Biotite code that builds the C-alpha atoms (Angstrom):
import biotite.structure as struc

atoms = struc.array([
    struc.Atom([-12.439, 91.921, -28.634], chain_id="A", res_id=1, res_name="GLU", atom_name="CA", element="C"),
    struc.Atom([-13.096, 91.395, -32.339], chain_id="A", res_id=2, res_name="PRO", atom_name="CA", element="C"),
    struc.Atom([-16.672, 90.176, -31.780], chain_id="A", res_id=3, res_name="ILE", atom_name="CA", element="C"),
    struc.Atom([-18.095, 91.018, -28.348], chain_id="A", res_id=4, res_name="MET", atom_name="CA", element="C"),
    struc.Atom([-16.817, 92.636, -25.122], chain_id="A", res_id=5, res_name="PRO", atom_name="CA", element="C"),
    struc.Atom([-17.770, 89.916, -22.653], chain_id="A", res_id=6, res_name="PHE", atom_name="CA", element="C"),
    struc.Atom([-17.834, 92.264, -19.684], chain_id="A", res_id=7, res_name="GLU", atom_name="CA", element="C"),
    struc.Atom([-21.287, 93.425, -20.772], chain_id="A", res_id=8, res_name="ILE", atom_name="CA", element="C"),
    struc.Atom([-22.594, 90.072, -19.491], chain_id="A", res_id=9, res_name="TRP", atom_name="CA", element="C"),
    struc.Atom([-21.690, 91.129, -15.963], chain_id="A", res_id=10, res_name="ARG", atom_name="CA", element="C"),
    struc.Atom([-24.541, 93.618, -16.141], chain_id="A", res_id=11, res_name="ASN", atom_name="CA", element="C"),
    struc.Atom([-27.640, 91.966, -14.627], chain_id="A", res_id=12, res_name="LYS", atom_name="CA", element="C"),
    struc.Atom([-29.960, 93.744, -17.025], chain_id="A", res_id=13, res_name="THR", atom_name="CA", element="C"),
    struc.Atom([-28.139, 92.378, -20.068], chain_id="A", res_id=14, res_name="ILE", atom_name="CA", element="C"),
    struc.Atom([-27.592, 88.934, -18.561], chain_id="A", res_id=15, res_name="LEU", atom_name="CA", element="C"),
    struc.Atom([-31.200, 88.251, -17.624], chain_id="A", res_id=16, res_name="TYR", atom_name="CA", element="C"),
    struc.Atom([-32.699, 89.974, -20.670], chain_id="A", res_id=17, res_name="ALA", atom_name="CA", element="C"),
    struc.Atom([-30.550, 87.791, -22.913], chain_id="A", res_id=18, res_name="ASN", atom_name="CA", element="C"),
    struc.Atom([-31.383, 84.619, -20.980], chain_id="A", res_id=19, res_name="LEU", atom_name="CA", element="C"),
    struc.Atom([-35.086, 85.364, -21.340], chain_id="A", res_id=20, res_name="VAL", atom_name="CA", element="C"),
    struc.Atom([-34.564, 86.060, -25.049], chain_id="A", res_id=21, res_name="SER", atom_name="CA", element="C"),
    struc.Atom([-32.968, 82.607, -25.330], chain_id="A", res_id=22, res_name="LEU", atom_name="CA", element="C"),
    struc.Atom([-36.049, 80.922, -23.895], chain_id="A", res_id=23, res_name="THR", atom_name="CA", element="C"),
    struc.Atom([-38.496, 83.100, -25.844], chain_id="A", res_id=24, res_name="THR", atom_name="CA", element="C"),
    struc.Atom([-36.631, 82.114, -29.004], chain_id="A", res_id=25, res_name="GLY", atom_name="CA", element="C"),
    struc.Atom([-37.620, 78.527, -28.253], chain_id="A", res_id=26, res_name="ILE", atom_name="CA", element="C"),
    struc.Atom([-41.234, 79.611, -27.731], chain_id="A", res_id=27, res_name="ILE", atom_name="CA", element="C"),
    struc.Atom([-41.218, 81.565, -30.979], chain_id="A", res_id=28, res_name="LEU", atom_name="CA", element="C"),
    struc.Atom([-39.988, 78.656, -33.088], chain_id="A", res_id=29, res_name="ILE", atom_name="CA", element="C"),
    struc.Atom([-42.448, 76.247, -31.461], chain_id="A", res_id=30, res_name="SER", atom_name="CA", element="C"),
    struc.Atom([-45.353, 78.409, -32.581], chain_id="A", res_id=31, res_name="VAL", atom_name="CA", element="C"),
    struc.Atom([-44.109, 79.324, -36.054], chain_id="A", res_id=32, res_name="SER", atom_name="CA", element="C"),
    struc.Atom([-42.974, 75.780, -36.932], chain_id="A", res_id=33, res_name="SER", atom_name="CA", element="C"),
    struc.Atom([-45.711, 73.593, -35.475], chain_id="A", res_id=34, res_name="TYR", atom_name="CA", element="C"),
    struc.Atom([-48.930, 75.613, -35.378], chain_id="A", res_id=35, res_name="LEU", atom_name="CA", element="C"),
    struc.Atom([-49.576, 75.343, -39.161], chain_id="A", res_id=36, res_name="PRO", atom_name="CA", element="C"),
    struc.Atom([-48.970, 71.585, -38.912], chain_id="A", res_id=37, res_name="THR", atom_name="CA", element="C"),
    struc.Atom([-51.576, 71.271, -36.168], chain_id="A", res_id=38, res_name="TYR", atom_name="CA", element="C"),
    struc.Atom([-54.168, 73.383, -37.972], chain_id="A", res_id=39, res_name="VAL", atom_name="CA", element="C"),
    struc.Atom([-53.795, 71.600, -41.321], chain_id="A", res_id=40, res_name="THR", atom_name="CA", element="C"),
    struc.Atom([-53.049, 68.057, -40.184], chain_id="A", res_id=41, res_name="GLY", atom_name="CA", element="C"),
    struc.Atom([-55.242, 67.723, -37.076], chain_id="A", res_id=42, res_name="VAL", atom_name="CA", element="C"),
    struc.Atom([-57.960, 70.352, -37.562], chain_id="A", res_id=43, res_name="MET", atom_name="CA", element="C"),
    struc.Atom([-58.133, 69.650, -41.336], chain_id="A", res_id=44, res_name="GLU", atom_name="CA", element="C"),
    struc.Atom([-58.131, 73.330, -42.225], chain_id="A", res_id=45, res_name="GLN", atom_name="CA", element="C"),
    struc.Atom([-56.718, 74.738, -45.488], chain_id="A", res_id=46, res_name="PRO", atom_name="CA", element="C"),
    struc.Atom([-53.318, 76.398, -45.659], chain_id="A", res_id=47, res_name="ALA", atom_name="CA", element="C"),
    struc.Atom([-54.890, 79.868, -45.745], chain_id="A", res_id=48, res_name="ALA", atom_name="CA", element="C"),
    struc.Atom([-56.534, 79.290, -42.367], chain_id="A", res_id=49, res_name="ILE", atom_name="CA", element="C"),
    struc.Atom([-53.282, 77.922, -40.958], chain_id="A", res_id=50, res_name="ALA", atom_name="CA", element="C"),
    struc.Atom([-51.558, 81.064, -42.168], chain_id="A", res_id=51, res_name="GLY", atom_name="CA", element="C"),
    struc.Atom([-54.225, 83.194, -40.495], chain_id="A", res_id=52, res_name="PHE", atom_name="CA", element="C"),
    struc.Atom([-53.653, 81.532, -37.119], chain_id="A", res_id=53, res_name="THR", atom_name="CA", element="C"),
    struc.Atom([-49.925, 82.208, -37.405], chain_id="A", res_id=54, res_name="LEU", atom_name="CA", element="C"),
    struc.Atom([-50.495, 85.762, -38.603], chain_id="A", res_id=55, res_name="THR", atom_name="CA", element="C"),
    struc.Atom([-52.365, 86.457, -35.358], chain_id="A", res_id=56, res_name="ALA", atom_name="CA", element="C"),
    struc.Atom([-49.017, 86.398, -33.564], chain_id="A", res_id=57, res_name="MET", atom_name="CA", element="C"),
    struc.Atom([-47.644, 88.939, -36.036], chain_id="A", res_id=58, res_name="SER", atom_name="CA", element="C"),
    struc.Atom([-50.640, 91.157, -35.293], chain_id="A", res_id=59, res_name="ILE", atom_name="CA", element="C"),
    struc.Atom([-50.317, 90.950, -31.515], chain_id="A", res_id=60, res_name="GLY", atom_name="CA", element="C"),
    struc.Atom([-46.560, 91.591, -31.575], chain_id="A", res_id=61, res_name="TRP", atom_name="CA", element="C"),
    struc.Atom([-46.541, 95.156, -33.033], chain_id="A", res_id=62, res_name="PRO", atom_name="CA", element="C"),
    struc.Atom([-49.617, 96.135, -31.011], chain_id="A", res_id=63, res_name="ILE", atom_name="CA", element="C"),
    struc.Atom([-47.868, 95.075, -27.816], chain_id="A", res_id=64, res_name="ALA", atom_name="CA", element="C"),
    struc.Atom([-44.599, 96.705, -28.900], chain_id="A", res_id=65, res_name="SER", atom_name="CA", element="C"),
    struc.Atom([-46.384, 100.027, -29.280], chain_id="A", res_id=66, res_name="THR", atom_name="CA", element="C"),
    struc.Atom([-48.027, 99.570, -25.891], chain_id="A", res_id=67, res_name="LEU", atom_name="CA", element="C"),
    struc.Atom([-44.718, 98.526, -24.367], chain_id="A", res_id=68, res_name="SER", atom_name="CA", element="C"),
    struc.Atom([-43.131, 101.863, -25.301], chain_id="A", res_id=69, res_name="GLY", atom_name="CA", element="C"),
    struc.Atom([-45.782, 103.666, -23.274], chain_id="A", res_id=70, res_name="ARG", atom_name="CA", element="C"),
    struc.Atom([-45.595, 101.251, -20.351], chain_id="A", res_id=71, res_name="LEU", atom_name="CA", element="C"),
    struc.Atom([-41.823, 101.639, -20.112], chain_id="A", res_id=72, res_name="LEU", atom_name="CA", element="C"),
    struc.Atom([-42.256, 105.290, -19.254], chain_id="A", res_id=73, res_name="ILE", atom_name="CA", element="C"),
    struc.Atom([-45.049, 104.710, -16.760], chain_id="A", res_id=74, res_name="ARG", atom_name="CA", element="C"),
    struc.Atom([-44.127, 101.508, -14.940], chain_id="A", res_id=75, res_name="ILE", atom_name="CA", element="C"),
    struc.Atom([-40.547, 100.743, -16.027], chain_id="A", res_id=76, res_name="GLY", atom_name="CA", element="C"),
    struc.Atom([-38.681, 97.837, -17.607], chain_id="A", res_id=77, res_name="TYR", atom_name="CA", element="C"),
    struc.Atom([-39.281, 95.232, -14.939], chain_id="A", res_id=78, res_name="PHE", atom_name="CA", element="C"),
    struc.Atom([-43.066, 95.491, -14.714], chain_id="A", res_id=79, res_name="ARG", atom_name="CA", element="C"),
    struc.Atom([-43.413, 95.736, -18.488], chain_id="A", res_id=80, res_name="THR", atom_name="CA", element="C"),
    struc.Atom([-41.261, 92.634, -18.924], chain_id="A", res_id=81, res_name="SER", atom_name="CA", element="C"),
    struc.Atom([-43.208, 90.872, -16.173], chain_id="A", res_id=82, res_name="LEU", atom_name="CA", element="C"),
    struc.Atom([-46.491, 91.611, -17.950], chain_id="A", res_id=83, res_name="ALA", atom_name="CA", element="C"),
    struc.Atom([-45.016, 90.171, -21.135], chain_id="A", res_id=84, res_name="GLY", atom_name="CA", element="C"),
    struc.Atom([-43.884, 87.054, -19.279], chain_id="A", res_id=85, res_name="GLY", atom_name="CA", element="C"),
    struc.Atom([-47.389, 86.528, -17.915], chain_id="A", res_id=86, res_name="LEU", atom_name="CA", element="C"),
    struc.Atom([-48.826, 86.758, -21.437], chain_id="A", res_id=87, res_name="PHE", atom_name="CA", element="C"),
    struc.Atom([-46.275, 84.206, -22.649], chain_id="A", res_id=88, res_name="LEU", atom_name="CA", element="C"),
    struc.Atom([-47.342, 81.776, -19.925], chain_id="A", res_id=89, res_name="VAL", atom_name="CA", element="C"),
    struc.Atom([-51.029, 82.410, -20.688], chain_id="A", res_id=90, res_name="ALA", atom_name="CA", element="C"),
    struc.Atom([-50.486, 81.849, -24.412], chain_id="A", res_id=91, res_name="GLY", atom_name="CA", element="C"),
    struc.Atom([-48.505, 78.663, -23.783], chain_id="A", res_id=92, res_name="ALA", atom_name="CA", element="C"),
    struc.Atom([-51.277, 77.310, -21.541], chain_id="A", res_id=93, res_name="LEU", atom_name="CA", element="C"),
    struc.Atom([-53.815, 78.044, -24.277], chain_id="A", res_id=94, res_name="LEU", atom_name="CA", element="C"),
    struc.Atom([-51.729, 75.940, -26.647], chain_id="A", res_id=95, res_name="PHE", atom_name="CA", element="C"),
    struc.Atom([-51.523, 73.112, -24.109], chain_id="A", res_id=96, res_name="VAL", atom_name="CA", element="C"),
    struc.Atom([-55.322, 73.175, -23.682], chain_id="A", res_id=97, res_name="LEU", atom_name="CA", element="C"),
    struc.Atom([-55.977, 73.375, -27.438], chain_id="A", res_id=98, res_name="MET", atom_name="CA", element="C"),
    struc.Atom([-57.969, 70.470, -28.871], chain_id="A", res_id=99, res_name="ARG", atom_name="CA", element="C"),
    struc.Atom([-58.961, 69.708, -32.498], chain_id="A", res_id=100, res_name="PRO", atom_name="CA", element="C"),
    struc.Atom([-62.626, 70.455, -31.845], chain_id="A", res_id=101, res_name="GLU", atom_name="CA", element="C"),
    struc.Atom([-61.728, 73.932, -30.556], chain_id="A", res_id=102, res_name="ALA", atom_name="CA", element="C"),
    struc.Atom([-61.196, 75.078, -34.122], chain_id="A", res_id=103, res_name="GLY", atom_name="CA", element="C"),
    struc.Atom([-58.798, 77.596, -35.680], chain_id="A", res_id=104, res_name="PRO", atom_name="CA", element="C"),
    struc.Atom([-60.102, 80.515, -33.620], chain_id="A", res_id=105, res_name="TRP", atom_name="CA", element="C"),
    struc.Atom([-58.608, 78.968, -30.483], chain_id="A", res_id=106, res_name="TRP", atom_name="CA", element="C"),
    struc.Atom([-55.317, 78.506, -32.313], chain_id="A", res_id=107, res_name="ALA", atom_name="CA", element="C"),
    struc.Atom([-55.403, 82.117, -33.507], chain_id="A", res_id=108, res_name="ALA", atom_name="CA", element="C"),
    struc.Atom([-56.156, 83.404, -29.995], chain_id="A", res_id=109, res_name="LEU", atom_name="CA", element="C"),
    struc.Atom([-53.276, 81.394, -28.548], chain_id="A", res_id=110, res_name="SER", atom_name="CA", element="C"),
    struc.Atom([-50.956, 82.749, -31.214], chain_id="A", res_id=111, res_name="SER", atom_name="CA", element="C"),
    struc.Atom([-52.160, 86.308, -30.606], chain_id="A", res_id=112, res_name="PHE", atom_name="CA", element="C"),
    struc.Atom([-51.521, 86.069, -26.851], chain_id="A", res_id=113, res_name="VAL", atom_name="CA", element="C"),
    struc.Atom([-47.995, 84.780, -27.504], chain_id="A", res_id=114, res_name="ILE", atom_name="CA", element="C"),
    struc.Atom([-47.491, 87.740, -29.837], chain_id="A", res_id=115, res_name="GLY", atom_name="CA", element="C"),
    struc.Atom([-48.550, 90.121, -27.068], chain_id="A", res_id=116, res_name="ILE", atom_name="CA", element="C"),
    struc.Atom([-46.012, 88.561, -24.737], chain_id="A", res_id=117, res_name="GLY", atom_name="CA", element="C"),
    struc.Atom([-43.239, 88.726, -27.323], chain_id="A", res_id=118, res_name="MET", atom_name="CA", element="C"),
    struc.Atom([-43.994, 92.366, -28.122], chain_id="A", res_id=119, res_name="GLY", atom_name="CA", element="C"),
    struc.Atom([-43.969, 93.471, -24.492], chain_id="A", res_id=120, res_name="LEU", atom_name="CA", element="C"),
    struc.Atom([-40.773, 91.644, -23.585], chain_id="A", res_id=121, res_name="THR", atom_name="CA", element="C"),
    struc.Atom([-38.710, 92.265, -26.728], chain_id="A", res_id=122, res_name="SER", atom_name="CA", element="C"),
    struc.Atom([-39.251, 96.028, -26.709], chain_id="A", res_id=123, res_name="THR", atom_name="CA", element="C"),
    struc.Atom([-38.603, 96.295, -22.978], chain_id="A", res_id=124, res_name="ALA", atom_name="CA", element="C"),
    struc.Atom([-35.399, 94.261, -23.307], chain_id="A", res_id=125, res_name="PHE", atom_name="CA", element="C"),
    struc.Atom([-34.003, 96.306, -26.176], chain_id="A", res_id=126, res_name="ILE", atom_name="CA", element="C"),
    struc.Atom([-34.595, 99.641, -24.451], chain_id="A", res_id=127, res_name="VAL", atom_name="CA", element="C"),
    struc.Atom([-33.353, 98.410, -21.071], chain_id="A", res_id=128, res_name="SER", atom_name="CA", element="C"),
    struc.Atom([-30.202, 96.922, -22.604], chain_id="A", res_id=129, res_name="ILE", atom_name="CA", element="C"),
    struc.Atom([-29.421, 100.107, -24.499], chain_id="A", res_id=130, res_name="GLN", atom_name="CA", element="C"),
    struc.Atom([-29.921, 102.115, -21.307], chain_id="A", res_id=131, res_name="SER", atom_name="CA", element="C"),
    struc.Atom([-27.625, 99.802, -19.339], chain_id="A", res_id=132, res_name="ALA", atom_name="CA", element="C"),
    struc.Atom([-24.454, 100.487, -21.379], chain_id="A", res_id=133, res_name="VAL", atom_name="CA", element="C"),
    struc.Atom([-22.549, 103.483, -22.669], chain_id="A", res_id=134, res_name="THR", atom_name="CA", element="C"),
    struc.Atom([-23.322, 104.846, -26.108], chain_id="A", res_id=135, res_name="TYR", atom_name="CA", element="C"),
    struc.Atom([-20.414, 103.147, -27.884], chain_id="A", res_id=136, res_name="GLU", atom_name="CA", element="C"),
    struc.Atom([-21.501, 99.694, -26.653], chain_id="A", res_id=137, res_name="LYS", atom_name="CA", element="C"),
    struc.Atom([-25.191, 99.967, -27.485], chain_id="A", res_id=138, res_name="ARG", atom_name="CA", element="C"),
    struc.Atom([-24.782, 98.295, -30.858], chain_id="A", res_id=139, res_name="GLY", atom_name="CA", element="C"),
    struc.Atom([-23.008, 95.212, -29.595], chain_id="A", res_id=140, res_name="VAL", atom_name="CA", element="C"),
    struc.Atom([-25.284, 94.961, -26.538], chain_id="A", res_id=141, res_name="ALA", atom_name="CA", element="C"),
    struc.Atom([-28.359, 95.043, -28.768], chain_id="A", res_id=142, res_name="THR", atom_name="CA", element="C"),
    struc.Atom([-26.810, 92.504, -31.115], chain_id="A", res_id=143, res_name="ALA", atom_name="CA", element="C"),
    struc.Atom([-26.161, 90.148, -28.197], chain_id="A", res_id=144, res_name="SER", atom_name="CA", element="C"),
    struc.Atom([-29.882, 90.135, -27.448], chain_id="A", res_id=145, res_name="ASN", atom_name="CA", element="C"),
    struc.Atom([-30.794, 89.366, -31.065], chain_id="A", res_id=146, res_name="MET", atom_name="CA", element="C"),
    struc.Atom([-28.166, 86.626, -31.117], chain_id="A", res_id=147, res_name="PHE", atom_name="CA", element="C"),
    struc.Atom([-29.603, 84.951, -28.021], chain_id="A", res_id=148, res_name="MET", atom_name="CA", element="C"),
    struc.Atom([-33.102, 84.894, -29.488], chain_id="A", res_id=149, res_name="ARG", atom_name="CA", element="C"),
    struc.Atom([-31.788, 83.350, -32.720], chain_id="A", res_id=150, res_name="ASN", atom_name="CA", element="C"),
    struc.Atom([-29.779, 80.844, -30.698], chain_id="A", res_id=151, res_name="LEU", atom_name="CA", element="C"),
    struc.Atom([-32.927, 79.940, -28.789], chain_id="A", res_id=152, res_name="GLY", atom_name="CA", element="C"),
    struc.Atom([-34.771, 79.321, -32.051], chain_id="A", res_id=153, res_name="SER", atom_name="CA", element="C"),
    struc.Atom([-31.927, 77.084, -33.239], chain_id="A", res_id=154, res_name="THR", atom_name="CA", element="C"),
    struc.Atom([-31.979, 75.089, -30.012], chain_id="A", res_id=155, res_name="ILE", atom_name="CA", element="C"),
    struc.Atom([-35.758, 74.946, -30.165], chain_id="A", res_id=156, res_name="GLY", atom_name="CA", element="C"),
    struc.Atom([-35.780, 73.404, -33.648], chain_id="A", res_id=157, res_name="VAL", atom_name="CA", element="C"),
    struc.Atom([-33.531, 70.562, -32.502], chain_id="A", res_id=158, res_name="ALA", atom_name="CA", element="C"),
    struc.Atom([-35.156, 70.039, -29.104], chain_id="A", res_id=159, res_name="LEU", atom_name="CA", element="C"),
    struc.Atom([-38.808, 70.260, -30.107], chain_id="A", res_id=160, res_name="LEU", atom_name="CA", element="C"),
    struc.Atom([-38.205, 68.297, -33.293], chain_id="A", res_id=161, res_name="GLY", atom_name="CA", element="C"),
    struc.Atom([-36.800, 65.510, -31.142], chain_id="A", res_id=162, res_name="THR", atom_name="CA", element="C"),
    struc.Atom([-39.842, 65.669, -28.850], chain_id="A", res_id=163, res_name="VAL", atom_name="CA", element="C"),
    struc.Atom([-42.207, 65.490, -31.829], chain_id="A", res_id=164, res_name="LEU", atom_name="CA", element="C"),
    struc.Atom([-40.456, 62.585, -33.556], chain_id="A", res_id=165, res_name="ASN", atom_name="CA", element="C"),
    struc.Atom([-39.946, 60.610, -30.343], chain_id="A", res_id=166, res_name="THR", atom_name="CA", element="C"),
    struc.Atom([-43.610, 61.020, -29.383], chain_id="A", res_id=167, res_name="SER", atom_name="CA", element="C"),
    struc.Atom([-44.761, 59.845, -32.807], chain_id="A", res_id=168, res_name="LEU", atom_name="CA", element="C"),
    struc.Atom([-42.483, 56.807, -32.815], chain_id="A", res_id=169, res_name="LEU", atom_name="CA", element="C"),
    struc.Atom([-43.665, 55.764, -29.350], chain_id="A", res_id=170, res_name="LYS", atom_name="CA", element="C"),
    struc.Atom([-47.280, 56.199, -30.469], chain_id="A", res_id=171, res_name="TYR", atom_name="CA", element="C"),
    struc.Atom([-46.715, 53.985, -33.511], chain_id="A", res_id=172, res_name="PHE", atom_name="CA", element="C"),
    struc.Atom([-44.875, 51.344, -31.482], chain_id="A", res_id=173, res_name="GLU", atom_name="CA", element="C"),
    struc.Atom([-47.624, 51.181, -28.859], chain_id="A", res_id=174, res_name="SER", atom_name="CA", element="C"),
    struc.Atom([-50.219, 50.440, -31.539], chain_id="A", res_id=175, res_name="SER", atom_name="CA", element="C"),
    struc.Atom([-48.150, 47.677, -33.188], chain_id="A", res_id=176, res_name="ASN", atom_name="CA", element="C"),
    struc.Atom([-48.829, 49.243, -36.576], chain_id="A", res_id=177, res_name="LYS", atom_name="CA", element="C"),
    struc.Atom([-46.246, 49.646, -39.280], chain_id="A", res_id=178, res_name="ASN", atom_name="CA", element="C"),
    struc.Atom([-46.115, 53.415, -39.700], chain_id="A", res_id=179, res_name="TYR", atom_name="CA", element="C"),
    struc.Atom([-43.154, 55.739, -40.102], chain_id="A", res_id=180, res_name="GLY", atom_name="CA", element="C"),
    struc.Atom([-42.648, 59.443, -39.583], chain_id="A", res_id=181, res_name="LEU", atom_name="CA", element="C"),
    struc.Atom([-43.209, 60.094, -43.300], chain_id="A", res_id=182, res_name="ASP", atom_name="CA", element="C"),
    struc.Atom([-46.798, 58.877, -42.976], chain_id="A", res_id=183, res_name="SER", atom_name="CA", element="C"),
    struc.Atom([-47.651, 62.117, -41.137], chain_id="A", res_id=184, res_name="ILE", atom_name="CA", element="C"),
    struc.Atom([-47.021, 64.074, -44.343], chain_id="A", res_id=185, res_name="ASN", atom_name="CA", element="C"),
    struc.Atom([-50.182, 62.582, -45.818], chain_id="A", res_id=186, res_name="SER", atom_name="CA", element="C"),
    struc.Atom([-52.236, 64.577, -43.294], chain_id="A", res_id=187, res_name="LEU", atom_name="CA", element="C"),
    struc.Atom([-51.081, 67.936, -44.603], chain_id="A", res_id=188, res_name="LEU", atom_name="CA", element="C"),
    struc.Atom([-53.011, 68.091, -47.894], chain_id="A", res_id=189, res_name="THR", atom_name="CA", element="C"),
    struc.Atom([-56.704, 67.773, -48.679], chain_id="A", res_id=190, res_name="VAL", atom_name="CA", element="C"),
    struc.Atom([-56.199, 65.276, -51.520], chain_id="A", res_id=191, res_name="ASP", atom_name="CA", element="C"),
    struc.Atom([-54.069, 62.873, -49.502], chain_id="A", res_id=192, res_name="SER", atom_name="CA", element="C"),
    struc.Atom([-56.543, 62.943, -46.600], chain_id="A", res_id=193, res_name="ARG", atom_name="CA", element="C"),
    struc.Atom([-59.432, 62.262, -48.973], chain_id="A", res_id=194, res_name="ALA", atom_name="CA", element="C"),
    struc.Atom([-57.722, 59.123, -50.340], chain_id="A", res_id=195, res_name="ASP", atom_name="CA", element="C"),
    struc.Atom([-57.002, 57.768, -46.872], chain_id="A", res_id=196, res_name="MET", atom_name="CA", element="C"),
    struc.Atom([-59.275, 55.267, -45.059], chain_id="A", res_id=197, res_name="PRO", atom_name="CA", element="C"),
    struc.Atom([-61.134, 56.906, -42.186], chain_id="A", res_id=198, res_name="LEU", atom_name="CA", element="C"),
    struc.Atom([-59.628, 54.604, -39.559], chain_id="A", res_id=199, res_name="GLU", atom_name="CA", element="C"),
    struc.Atom([-56.091, 55.331, -40.730], chain_id="A", res_id=200, res_name="GLU", atom_name="CA", element="C"),
    struc.Atom([-56.826, 59.060, -40.895], chain_id="A", res_id=201, res_name="LEU", atom_name="CA", element="C"),
    struc.Atom([-58.085, 59.193, -37.315], chain_id="A", res_id=202, res_name="ARG", atom_name="CA", element="C"),
    struc.Atom([-55.176, 57.084, -36.101], chain_id="A", res_id=203, res_name="PHE", atom_name="CA", element="C"),
    struc.Atom([-52.551, 59.352, -37.652], chain_id="A", res_id=204, res_name="LEU", atom_name="CA", element="C"),
    struc.Atom([-54.343, 62.498, -36.523], chain_id="A", res_id=205, res_name="GLN", atom_name="CA", element="C"),
    struc.Atom([-54.454, 61.144, -32.973], chain_id="A", res_id=206, res_name="GLY", atom_name="CA", element="C"),
    struc.Atom([-50.708, 60.541, -33.053], chain_id="A", res_id=207, res_name="GLY", atom_name="CA", element="C"),
    struc.Atom([-49.918, 63.968, -34.472], chain_id="A", res_id=208, res_name="LEU", atom_name="CA", element="C"),
    struc.Atom([-52.210, 65.658, -31.957], chain_id="A", res_id=209, res_name="SER", atom_name="CA", element="C"),
    struc.Atom([-50.571, 63.812, -29.057], chain_id="A", res_id=210, res_name="LEU", atom_name="CA", element="C"),
    struc.Atom([-47.055, 64.600, -30.281], chain_id="A", res_id=211, res_name="ALA", atom_name="CA", element="C"),
    struc.Atom([-47.812, 68.283, -30.766], chain_id="A", res_id=212, res_name="LEU", atom_name="CA", element="C"),
    struc.Atom([-49.390, 68.474, -27.323], chain_id="A", res_id=213, res_name="GLN", atom_name="CA", element="C"),
    struc.Atom([-46.067, 67.241, -25.952], chain_id="A", res_id=214, res_name="ASN", atom_name="CA", element="C"),
    struc.Atom([-44.310, 69.950, -27.949], chain_id="A", res_id=215, res_name="VAL", atom_name="CA", element="C"),
    struc.Atom([-46.616, 72.599, -26.495], chain_id="A", res_id=216, res_name="TYR", atom_name="CA", element="C"),
    struc.Atom([-46.080, 71.201, -22.996], chain_id="A", res_id=217, res_name="ALA", atom_name="CA", element="C"),
    struc.Atom([-42.347, 71.769, -23.441], chain_id="A", res_id=218, res_name="PHE", atom_name="CA", element="C"),
    struc.Atom([-43.100, 75.253, -24.750], chain_id="A", res_id=219, res_name="MET", atom_name="CA", element="C"),
    struc.Atom([-45.116, 75.958, -21.592], chain_id="A", res_id=220, res_name="ALA", atom_name="CA", element="C"),
    struc.Atom([-42.144, 74.903, -19.466], chain_id="A", res_id=221, res_name="VAL", atom_name="CA", element="C"),
    struc.Atom([-39.929, 77.422, -21.244], chain_id="A", res_id=222, res_name="PHE", atom_name="CA", element="C"),
    struc.Atom([-42.610, 80.083, -20.844], chain_id="A", res_id=223, res_name="ALA", atom_name="CA", element="C"),
    struc.Atom([-42.572, 79.514, -17.085], chain_id="A", res_id=224, res_name="VAL", atom_name="CA", element="C"),
    struc.Atom([-38.754, 79.602, -17.091], chain_id="A", res_id=225, res_name="VAL", atom_name="CA", element="C"),
    struc.Atom([-38.909, 82.911, -18.972], chain_id="A", res_id=226, res_name="SER", atom_name="CA", element="C"),
    struc.Atom([-41.233, 84.348, -16.338], chain_id="A", res_id=227, res_name="LEU", atom_name="CA", element="C"),
    struc.Atom([-38.966, 83.219, -13.508], chain_id="A", res_id=228, res_name="LEU", atom_name="CA", element="C"),
    struc.Atom([-35.871, 84.665, -15.193], chain_id="A", res_id=229, res_name="LEU", atom_name="CA", element="C"),
    struc.Atom([-37.592, 88.028, -15.521], chain_id="A", res_id=230, res_name="ILE", atom_name="CA", element="C"),
    struc.Atom([-37.533, 88.299, -11.727], chain_id="A", res_id=231, res_name="PHE", atom_name="CA", element="C"),
    struc.Atom([-33.744, 88.541, -11.997], chain_id="A", res_id=232, res_name="GLY", atom_name="CA", element="C"),
    struc.Atom([-33.996, 91.885, -13.779], chain_id="A", res_id=233, res_name="LEU", atom_name="CA", element="C"),
    struc.Atom([-33.206, 94.968, -11.691], chain_id="A", res_id=234, res_name="PRO", atom_name="CA", element="C"),
    struc.Atom([-36.256, 96.818, -10.393], chain_id="A", res_id=235, res_name="ARG", atom_name="CA", element="C"),
    struc.Atom([-36.867, 100.287, -11.807], chain_id="A", res_id=236, res_name="ASP", atom_name="CA", element="C"),
    struc.Atom([-39.544, 102.973, -11.774], chain_id="A", res_id=237, res_name="LYS", atom_name="CA", element="C"),
    struc.Atom([-39.369, 104.155, -15.336], chain_id="A", res_id=238, res_name="GLY", atom_name="CA", element="C"),
    struc.Atom([-37.159, 104.923, -18.287], chain_id="A", res_id=239, res_name="VAL", atom_name="CA", element="C"),
    struc.Atom([-34.084, 106.942, -17.464], chain_id="A", res_id=240, res_name="LYS", atom_name="CA", element="C"),
    struc.Atom([-31.907, 108.502, -20.092], chain_id="A", res_id=241, res_name="LYS", atom_name="CA", element="C"),
    struc.Atom([-28.313, 107.321, -20.276], chain_id="A", res_id=242, res_name="ASN", atom_name="CA", element="C"),
    struc.Atom([-26.252, 110.488, -20.147], chain_id="A", res_id=243, res_name="VAL", atom_name="CA", element="C"),
    struc.Atom([-22.889, 108.824, -20.554], chain_id="A", res_id=244, res_name="GLU", atom_name="CA", element="C"),
])
């Protein structure tokens, strides 16, 4: 066993916590990779505002992680994880419902809610996993959870990138206009948007908005899958110390 003792996957706590981490990794990359593109390209906001909307997730995450530590003692791993899953679904639905006229505050709120969900689930998973194994296996069990989240982000980049590009190409083909994927890059800076005819600008923004809505729809599916997988976790009443 030079890398990982695979028998740890027989533990339901580790199995389902890692599966949820896989799907939340996809959610995480969908927000961090595509939210700035939406805010700058569709909402026509500067990069600083786009960064603010993404930072909202980084604010919600540590707040929820702190709260999660308290909830683990009071209500246990399962209910804490379930609360996090509900926030992930709520945040994903906010992204699906987001429209350009909603402005960056909607985007920031959606990002913040996702951060709350990530903070609640990630902390609960780490503590529950460490409590599910003996002391000498805590390191590798924790690493397996981090690996699954990173694997989810890797899968998410490929999957959601395919959804985005396919949606854009279909949009261009349906309009019978000669545009390529590179034309979207002109939406990401103020100068390039200013030099663009208004009709072309609105056309490209409509395509980018539609494609990103498809991306967020896929993200919502994975948020629902995450919530359903959480129900596979063992029920508990609170944190118990591992005395092994």
